[in-house]
C-alpha positions in Angstrom: 40.7 24.0 -44.3 43.5 23.5 -46.8 46.6 25.7 -46.5 47.0 28.1 -49.5 50.5 27.8 -51.2 52.6 30.1 -53.2 54.1 27.5 -56.0 56.5 28.4 -58.9 56.9 26.2 -61.8 59.8 26.1 -64.2 59.4 25.0 -67.4 61.1 26.3 -70.8 57.9 27.7 -72.7 54.3 27.6 -73.1 53.8 28.7 -76.6 54.0 24.8 -78.1 51.0 22.7 -78.3 52.8 19.8 -76.4 51.5 17.5 -73.8 53.6 19.0 -70.8 52.7 22.3 -71.4 48.9 21.2 -71.5 49.2 19.4 -68.3 51.2 22.3 -66.7 48.4 24.7 -67.8 45.3 22.3 -66.3 47.1 21.7 -63.2 48.0 25.6 -62.6 44.9 26.8 -63.8 43.2 24.5 -61.0 45.1 25.4 -58.5 44.9 29.1 -58.9 41.2 28.9 -59.8 39.6 26.4 -57.4 42.4 26.1 -54.6 43.4 29.7 -54.6 47.0 29.1 -54.6 49.4 31.7 -55.8 50.9 30.0 -58.9 54.0 31.3 -60.9 55.3 29.9 -63.9 59.0 30.8 -65.0 59.7 30.3 -68.4 63.0 30.9 -70.1 62.2 31.0 -74.1 59.2 31.9 -76.4 59.8 35.8 -75.9 56.5 37.5 -77.1 54.5 34.1 -77.8 51.5 33.6 -76.0 50.4 30.3 -74.2 48.9 27.7 -76.5 46.5 26.7 -74.1 44.5 29.0 -72.0 45.7 30.2 -68.8 43.9 31.7 -66.0 44.5 35.2 -65.3 45.6 34.4 -61.9 48.7 32.7 -62.9 51.6 34.8 -63.2 54.1 34.2 -66.1 57.7 35.2 -65.5 59.7 35.5 -68.8 63.4 35.2 -68.1 64.4 35.5 -71.7 67.6 33.2 -71.7 66.5 31.8 -75.2 68.1 28.2 -75.0 66.1 27.9 -78.5 68.8 29.4 -80.2 70.9 26.1 -79.5 68.6 24.3 -81.6 70.2 25.2 -84.9 73.7 24.5 -83.7 76.2 21.4 -84.0 76.4 19.3 -80.9 80.1 20.8 -80.3 79.1 24.4 -80.8 76.3 24.2 -78.3 78.8 23.6 -75.5 80.1 26.8 -74.8 76.9 29.0 -75.6 74.8 26.6 -73.6 77.6 27.1 -70.4 77.1 30.8 -70.8 73.2 30.6 -70.8 73.2 28.2 -68.1 75.0 30.6 -65.7 72.5 33.3 -66.8 69.7 31.3 -65.9 70.9 30.2 -62.7 71.6 33.9 -61.4 68.1 35.1 -63.0 66.0 32.0 -61.3 68.0 32.5 -58.2 67.1 36.2 -57.9 63.4 35.6 -58.8 62.9 32.8 -56.3 64.2 35.1 -53.7 61.9 37.7 -54.9 58.9 35.5 -54.7 59.6 33.6 -51.6 57.4 30.8 -52.8 56.5 27.6 -50.4 57.5 25.0 -53.3 59.4 25.2 -56.5 58.7 22.5 -58.8 61.0 21.7 -61.9 59.7 19.8 -64.8 63.4 18.9 -65.1 64.8 20.5 -67.5 67.8 22.9 -67.3 67.5 23.9 -64.1 67.7 20.7 -62.5 71.4 21.1 -62.4 71.4 24.0 -60.0 67.8 24.2 -58.4 68.5 22.6 -54.9 71.4 24.6 -54.3 69.3 27.6 -54.4 68.6 28.5 -50.7 65.6 30.4 -50.9 63.6 28.3 -48.4 61.2 26.6 -50.6 60.7 22.9 -50.6 62.2 21.5 -54.2 60.0 19.0 -56.1 60.8 17.5 -59.7 58.2 16.2 -61.8 59.5 13.7 -64.8 57.5 13.5 -67.9 59.5 11.0 -69.6 60.3 7.3 -68.5 63.7 6.9 -67.0 65.4 5.1 -69.6 64.5 7.1 -72.2 64.9 10.3 -70.3 67.8 11.4 -72.3 67.1 10.1 -75.6 68.5 11.0 -78.7 66.4 10.8 -81.9 68.2 8.1 -84.2 69.3 10.3 -86.6 70.6 12.3 -84.4 72.8 9.7 -82.4 76.7 9.5 -82.5 79.2 8.1 -80.2 80.0 11.5 -78.4 76.4 11.7 -77.7 75.8 8.3 -76.4 78.8 9.0 -73.9 77.4 12.5 -73.0 73.9 10.5 -72.5 75.4 8.2 -69.8 77.6 10.9 -68.1 74.3 13.1 -68.0 72.1 10.5 -66.5 74.6 9.5 -64.0 74.9 13.2 -62.9 71.0 13.7 -63.2 70.3 10.7 -60.5 73.0 12.8 -57.9 70.6 15.6 -58.6 67.2 14.0 -58.3 68.5 12.2 -55.0 68.6 15.9 -53.4 65.3 16.7 -54.2 62.6 16.8 -51.4 60.4 14.7 -53.8 60.8 13.2 -57.3 57.2 12.7 -58.9 56.9 9.9 -61.6 53.7 9.7 -63.8 53.8 5.8 -63.5 54.2 3.4 -60.6 56.1 1.2 -63.5 58.7 4.5 -63.9 58.6 5.0 -59.9 60.2 1.3 -59.5 62.7 2.1 -62.3 64.2 4.9 -60.1 65.1 2.1 -57.1 68.5 3.7 -56.2 66.4 6.7 -55.1 64.3 7.1 -51.8 62.2 10.4 -52.6 59.7 9.1 -55.5 56.2 9.2 -55.6 54.0 8.7 -58.3 51.1 10.9 -59.6 49.4 10.7 -62.9 48.8 13.5 -65.1 45.1 14.7 -65.2 42.3 15.1 -67.6 40.9 18.7 -68.2 37.6 17.6 -67.9 35.5 14.4 -68.7 33.3 15.3 -71.8 29.6 14.6 -71.8 29.2 14.1 -75.4 30.9 10.6 -76.6 31.9 9.0 -79.8 29.1 7.1 -81.6 32.0 4.5 -82.8 30.2 4.3 -86.0 32.6 6.3 -88.3 35.1 4.1 -90.2 37.9 6.2 -89.0 41.0 5.6 -86.6 43.0 8.5 -85.1 46.5 8.9 -83.5 48.4 12.3 -82.0 51.5 13.3 -81.2 54.6 15.0 -82.2 56.0 14.0 -85.7 59.2 12.4 -84.0 60.7 8.8 -84.2 59.5 8.2 -80.8 55.9 8.0 -81.5 56.3 5.6 -83.9 54.4 6.9 -86.8 56.3 5.0 -89.4 55.3 1.5 -87.4 51.6 3.0 -87.3 51.7 3.3 -91.1 53.3 -0.3 -91.7 50.5 -1.3 -89.6 47.8 0.6 -91.2 48.9 -1.1 -94.6 48.0 -4.2 -93.4 44.6 -3.0 -91.8 43.6 -1.8 -95.5 44.2 -4.7 -97.1 41.1 -6.4 -95.1 39.5 -2.9 -94.6 39.7 -0.5 -97.5 36.8 1.5 -96.4 38.8 2.8 -93.3 40.9 6.1 -92.8 43.4 6.8 -90.7 43.9 10.6 -89.1 46.9 11.5 -87.5 47.3 14.7 -85.8 50.6 16.3 -84.6 53.4 19.4 -84.5 56.6 18.8 -86.6 57.7 17.9 -89.7 55.2 15.7 -91.5 57.0 15.3 -94.7 58.7 12.2 -93.8 55.7 10.5 -92.7 53.7 11.6 -96.0 56.7 10.1 -98.1 56.3 6.7 -96.0 52.6 6.7 -96.7 53.1 7.0 -100.4 55.9 4.5 -100.5 53.4 2.2 -98.9 50.6 2.9 -101.2 48.2 4.1 -98.5 48.4 7.7 -99.2 44.7 8.0 -100.1 44.0 5.8 -96.7 45.4 8.2 -94.3 45.6 11.9 -93.5 48.7 13.4 -92.0 47.5 16.4 -90.2 49.1 19.4 -88.5 47.9 20.0 -84.6 44.5 21.4 -83.9 43.0 23.2 -81.0 40.0 21.2 -81.1 41.6 17.6 -80.6 38.4 16.4 -78.9 36.4 17.2 -82.0 38.6 14.8 -83.6 38.4 11.9 -81.2 34.6 12.5 -81.1 34.8 11.9 -84.7 36.8 8.3 -84.3 36.0 5.2 -83.6 39.7 3.6 -82.5 42.5 5.4 -81.2 46.2 3.8 -81.9 49.1 4.4 -79.9 52.3 3.3 -81.7 55.0 5.1 -79.5 58.2 3.3 -79.2 58.0 4.6 -75.6 56.0 7.1 -73.4 56.3 8.9 -70.4 52.6 8.5 -69.5 50.3 8.2 -72.5 48.4 11.2 -72.1 46.4 10.8 -75.3 45.2 7.4 -74.4 43.1 9.2 -71.4 41.8 11.7 -73.4 40.7 9.5 -76.2 39.0 6.8 -73.6 37.2 10.4 -72.1 35.0 10.3 -75.0 34.7 6.5 -75.2 36.9 5.9 -77.9 38.8 2.4 -77.4 42.4 2.4 -77.9 44.9 -0.1 -79.4 48.6 0.5 -78.0 51.8 -0.8 -77.9 52.9 -2.2 -74.4 55.7 0.3 -74.5 57.2 1.4 -71.4 55.8 3.1 -69.6 52.1 4.2 -69.1 50.0 2.3 -71.5 50.1 -1.0 -69.6 48.8 0.9 -66.5 45.9 2.9 -68.3 44.8 0.0 -70.5 43.6 -3.5 -69.3 43.9 -5.2 -72.0 40.6 -6.9 -73.4 38.8 -4.5 -70.8 38.9 -1.1 -71.8 41.4 -1.5 -74.6 43.7 -3.5 -76.3 47.5 -3.9 -76.1 50.0 -5.3 -78.8 53.6 -6.3 -78.0 55.9 -3.5 -78.1 57.0 -3.0 -81.5 54.9 -5.9 -83.2 53.5 -4.1 -86.4 51.9 -7.2 -87.2 49.9 -7.6 -84.1 49.3 -3.9 -83.6 47.4 -4.2 -87.2 45.6 -7.6 -86.0 44.4 -6.0 -82.6 43.0 -2.8 -84.9 41.3 -5.3 -87.0 39.6 -7.0 -84.0 37.8 -3.9 -83.0 37.2 -3.1 -86.6 35.5 -6.5 -87.1 33.8 -6.6 -83.7 31.6 -3.4 -83.2 29.9 -5.0 -80.1 33.2 -5.4 -78.6 34.4 -1.8 -79.7 31.2 -0.4 -77.9 31.7 -2.6 -74.7 35.7 -1.5 -74.7 34.7 2.1 -75.3 32.1 2.4 -72.6 34.5 0.6 -70.1 37.0 3.2 -71.3 35.0 6.0 -70.3 33.7 4.8 -67.0 37.1 3.9 -65.4 38.7 7.4 -66.7 37.2 9.6 -63.6 40.2 8.8 -61.6 42.4 10.9 -63.7 40.0 14.0 -63.4 42.0 17.1 -62.3 39.9 17.2 -58.8 41.1 13.6 -58.3 44.6 14.1 -59.2 44.9 17.5 -57.4 44.3 15.9 -54.2 47.1 13.8 -54.7 49.4 16.7 -55.2 47.7 18.5 -52.1 48.4 15.4 -50.0 52.0 15.8 -51.3 52.4 19.3 -50.3 50.9 19.1 -46.9 53.4 16.1 -46.1 56.4 17.7 -47.0 55.6 21.4 -46.2 
C-alpha cells in the first residue's frame, strides 16, 4: 500500500490558462482523487479569481494575497523596493502557513519562494519543479532587455543555483535540461503528464494546421507566420489557426504585412482546445525555446502529427524525426515551411506519423507519470 502524503504546492496563481496551471491542476487532482493524498496549493495572486482548469474539491487552495501582480505595470527600477517588501511579507506568510499545515513535502514551482524555501524549517522535504529550460529560465523578452536587466539576470541565475543545490530534489521536464544542470547532484527528470488519452482522433483530412501558446516572443509566432507565407504560396487552400493568451495585435499586423491574413486566424485562448486539435491535420511548434512542449503531446494524443523546431528543450525528446513527427533546424523558417509542405503533400505519411504519435504517447498518461512522482516521494521521505 502506498503511503499517503500531505503535499503543498507553491505557485503564483491558478486563474491563468497556461501550461503550468494545467499541469499542476492535473497532478493535484490525480494525487487527491486517485492516491488520496492531502493536497494544498498556496498562491499569492489572483484573489477572487476562480481556477481556470477544473480543480478537485479535495484540493485545498490557500490564498496569501501578496499581489505580486502589482509589479507588472511598474518600471524595472521602481519594482525593486516594492518587490523586497512583498517578498518579506510572502516569507512570513508562507512560513506561518507551512508550520500550520505541517506537510510531508513542499514543492516549489521555482518562483519567488525559491529564495527562502529551504530556510523554512517546518520539517517538510523541499522539492523544486523547473518548467523552463536552464538557459532561458531568467529570459527577458527582447523588447524588455537592457544592460541592467542582463546583469541582473546573470546575478540572479548564480544565486538560483545556490538555492537549487539546497533542495532535496530538483525535477526537470527533460533529460536534456537535466544534463545542463551539471553543477548540481540532486536533479531528476519527470516529464509533464497528459490529463487523458482521447478516444476520438483527428481524421487528418481538414486542410488546417494549428499552433497554441502565449503571444510572446519565445513562442516564435512571428517565425511561424513567415513560414506560413511560404506554405501558402504552394498550398493556398490550407489555413493556419493560432490559439493563445496575451496581446494578439502584433501578430495580426505581421499577418497583414505578409499578405496572409486571409490564410490564418489569430485567436484568443479557448477552453475546448482538444476540439481544435481534432479539427486540425498538422500541429506546428515554432518556439525559440521551451521547457517541455506540452502542446506537442496534447496534439499527438489526438493523432495529429507535429512539425517542430528542434529548440531547447523538449521537442527532440518528444519527437523522433520521421517516425512520429518532423523536426526542423531551430529558427530555420524555410526548413520549417518545407517540413509542413511535406506533410501536406504526403497524406499517407501524415496518417502514419499521426498513428505513431498517438500510439507512443501513453508513457505521458497521468497514471504513468504519477508513478514516477510516487517513486520520488518514497525515495526521499
